[in-house]
C-alpha positions in Angstrom: 17.5 156.7 4.2 16.2 158.5 1.1 12.5 157.5 1.0 12.4 157.9 -2.8 15.2 155.4 -3.3 13.8 153.1 -0.6 10.3 153.0 -2.1 11.8 152.0 -5.5 13.6 149.1 -3.9 10.7 147.9 -1.8 8.3 148.0 -4.8 10.6 145.8 -6.7 10.8 143.3 -3.8 7.0 143.3 -3.5 6.5 142.8 -7.2 8.9 139.8 -7.1 6.9 138.1 -4.3 3.4 139.0 -5.3 3.7 138.8 -9.1 0.1 138.1 -10.0 -1.3 138.1 -6.5 -1.5 136.0 -3.4 -3.9 133.3 -4.4 -3.9 131.7 -0.9 -4.8 134.8 1.0 -7.3 136.1 -1.6 -9.1 132.7 -1.5 -9.5 132.8 2.3 -10.1 136.4 3.2 -12.3 139.2 1.8 -11.3 142.8 1.3 -13.2 143.7 4.4 -11.4 141.4 6.9 -9.2 143.3 9.4 -6.5 142.0 11.7 -3.6 143.0 13.9 -0.2 141.5 14.4 3.3 142.3 15.7 6.9 141.5 15.1 8.5 139.8 18.1 12.2 139.1 18.9 12.9 135.4 19.3 16.3 136.2 20.9 18.3 139.3 22.0 19.3 141.5 19.0 20.0 145.1 17.9 17.1 146.4 16.0 17.1 148.1 12.6 14.2 148.6 10.1 11.0 148.4 12.1 9.9 152.0 11.5 12.0 152.7 8.5 11.6 149.5 6.4 8.9 147.1 7.6 6.4 149.9 8.2 7.1 151.2 4.7 6.5 147.7 3.1 3.0 147.5 4.6 2.1 151.1 3.8 3.2 150.8 0.2 0.7 147.9 -0.1 -2.0 149.8 1.7 -1.8 153.4 3.0 -4.5 152.6 5.6 -2.3 150.1 7.5 -1.5 151.6 10.9 2.0 150.7 12.2 3.0 151.8 15.7 5.3 151.1 18.7 8.3 150.6 16.4 11.5 150.0 18.3 14.0 152.8 17.2 16.9 151.8 14.9 20.0 150.9 16.9 18.2 149.9 20.1 18.9 146.5 21.7 16.0 144.3 22.7 15.7 141.1 24.6 13.9 137.9 23.7 10.1 138.2 23.5 10.0 142.0 23.1 7.5 143.4 20.6 9.4 145.5 18.0 6.5 146.6 15.8 2.7 146.5 16.0 0.4 146.9 13.0 -3.2 146.6 12.1 -5.1 146.8 8.9 -6.6 144.7 6.1 -5.8 141.0 6.7 -4.9 140.6 3.0 -2.4 143.4 3.3 -0.7 142.0 6.4 -0.3 138.6 4.9 0.9 139.9 1.6 3.6 142.0 3.1 4.7 139.6 5.8 7.5 137.7 4.0 9.1 140.7 2.3 9.1 142.8 5.5 10.4 139.9 7.6 13.1 139.0 5.1 14.4 142.5 5.2 14.3 143.2 8.9 15.8 139.8 9.8 18.7 140.6 7.5 19.1 144.2 8.8 18.9 143.2 12.4 21.5 140.5 11.8 23.9 143.1 10.4 23.1 145.5 13.2 23.6 142.9 15.9 27.0 141.8 14.6 28.1 145.4 14.1 27.2 146.4 17.6 29.3 143.5 18.9 32.3 144.7 16.9 31.8 148.3 18.0 31.7 147.2 21.6 35.1 145.5 21.2 36.8 148.8 20.2 34.9 151.4 22.1 37.9 152.0 24.5 40.0 153.1 21.5 39.8 155.8 18.9 39.2 153.2 16.1 36.0 153.2 14.1 34.6 150.0 12.7 33.5 150.5 9.0 31.8 148.3 6.4 33.0 147.5 2.9 31.4 147.1 -0.6 30.9 143.3 0.2 27.1 143.8 0.3 24.2 141.8 -1.1 23.5 143.1 -4.6 20.4 145.3 -4.5 20.6 145.8 -0.7 23.6 148.0 -0.3 21.7 151.1 0.8 19.8 149.1 3.4 22.8 147.1 4.7 25.0 150.1 5.0 22.2 151.9 6.9 22.0 149.0 9.3 25.8 149.3 10.0 25.5 153.0 10.5 22.5 152.7 12.8 24.2 150.3 15.2 27.6 151.8 16.1 29.5 151.2 12.9 30.4 153.6 10.1 30.4 153.5 6.3 33.3 153.1 3.9 32.8 153.9 0.2 29.2 153.4 -0.9 30.3 152.9 -4.5 33.4 153.0 -6.7 32.6 156.7 -7.5 32.8 157.8 -3.8 36.6 157.9 -3.5 39.9 156.8 -4.7 41.2 153.5 -3.3 44.3 152.2 -5.1 44.4 148.4 -4.3 47.0 145.7 -4.9 45.8 144.9 -8.4 45.9 148.6 -9.4 49.5 148.8 -8.2 50.5 145.5 -10.0 48.9 146.6 -13.3 50.4 150.1 -13.1 53.9 149.2 -11.8 54.1 151.2 -8.6 52.2 153.1 -6.0 54.0 156.3 -7.0 52.9 156.0 -10.6 49.3 155.0 -9.7 49.0 158.0 -7.4 50.5 160.3 -10.1 47.9 159.1 -12.7 45.0 159.5 -10.3 46.0 163.0 -9.3 46.0 164.0 -13.0 42.4 163.0 -13.3 40.5 163.6 -10.0 39.6 166.9 -8.3 41.7 168.0 -5.3 38.6 167.6 -3.2 38.8 163.8 -3.5 41.0 162.0 -1.0 43.4 159.3 -2.1 43.7 156.0 -0.2 46.3 153.3 -1.0 46.4 149.6 0.1 49.7 148.4 1.5 51.0 145.2 2.9 54.6 146.1 3.7 56.4 148.9 5.6 58.2 149.7 2.4 54.9 150.5 0.7 53.8 152.5 3.7 57.0 154.6 3.3 56.3 155.1 -0.5 52.7 156.3 0.4 54.1 158.8 2.8 56.5 160.1 0.1 53.5 160.5 -2.2 51.5 162.3 0.4 48.4 160.1 0.2 45.6 160.9 2.7 44.6 157.4 3.8 46.9 154.4 4.1 45.4 150.9 4.4 47.4 148.3 6.2 46.2 145.0 4.6 46.6 141.7 6.4 49.5 142.9 8.6 50.4 141.2 11.8 50.0 143.3 15.0 53.8 144.1 15.5 54.1 145.3 11.9 50.8 147.2 12.2 52.1 149.0 15.3 55.3 149.9 13.6 53.4 151.2 10.6 51.2 153.4 12.8 54.4 154.8 14.5 56.0 155.4 11.0 52.9 157.2 9.7 52.8 159.3 12.9 49.6 161.2 12.1 50.6 162.2 8.6 47.7 160.1 7.1 44.5 158.4 8.3 45.4 154.7 9.0 43.0 151.9 8.0 43.4 148.3 9.0 41.9 145.6 6.8 41.9 142.0 6.0 40.9 139.0 8.0 39.3 141.0 10.8 37.1 139.1 13.2 35.8 139.3 16.7 38.9 137.6 18.1 41.3 140.0 16.4 39.5 143.3 16.2 40.4 144.5 19.8 44.1 143.9 19.3 44.0 145.7 15.9 42.2 148.7 17.5 44.8 148.9 20.2 47.6 149.4 17.7 46.4 152.9 17.2 44.7 152.7 13.8 41.9 155.1 13.0 39.7 152.8 11.0 39.0 149.0 10.8 37.2 147.8 7.8 35.2 144.6 8.3 33.6 142.9 5.3 32.0 140.3 7.6 29.5 143.0 8.9 27.6 142.5 5.7 28.8 139.4 4.0 28.7 137.0 7.0 26.0 138.4 9.4 23.5 135.8 10.4 19.9 136.8 10.0 18.0 137.3 13.2 15.0 135.2 14.2 11.9 137.5 14.2 8.4 136.2 14.3 5.1 137.7 13.1 2.6 136.9 15.9 -1.1 137.3 15.1 -3.1 139.3 17.6 -6.6 139.0 16.1 
């Protein structure tokens, strides 16, 4: 992640939580008090954010905080494993605790779910990718968690690539006309993707020469037929209603990409504890 962009985010989160200060901590501890603590996994999980995010939270508060033994992003741990150790001013550790935990619990939740999805399709060529269904303000972090745990990123923003969806087509009148208008405006270096839900639309995309064809909410027999019809002339993406029960079958149809909104909009936060060591 870009540290410049990350620090801007983290400062905003710290400002939200601290506002005018931590009146509880400042009433109990002096500036001189020192402590050490660690983040501990309360259950098995895939780790993201210990060295890249949590460490940065504490060091933005106080550059003298020492963080070490961070579990690398993407590594899987078991219950009870220490994922990050830190020591420094007691006030700093307590001030940063909630922001750091909120973030890494969210990121580890996304990473853990992503790694399970990736495991389901690893015997195929399909890549599991995220979507723009992210938490406002956390997109950079959430997409980083996906990428660090066996998944891949789709568009980061609306400016990253052309994706002509059903409402574009409905408002424009046809796939052919929508593609024609796009190609009048965008550089040749930008790929064009079109969402389809019928084989007729797939055929229209092929006639238009689009680079990526999305198969949206198709059943498996139709999806297999679409893959055969496309026959390598475009990248094939499957989307819509993908879950852990269906993703393996979808991957086995021969698609190249499977986009899963659940990676970021439905991941359950992991349970991580901050245990005091002294």
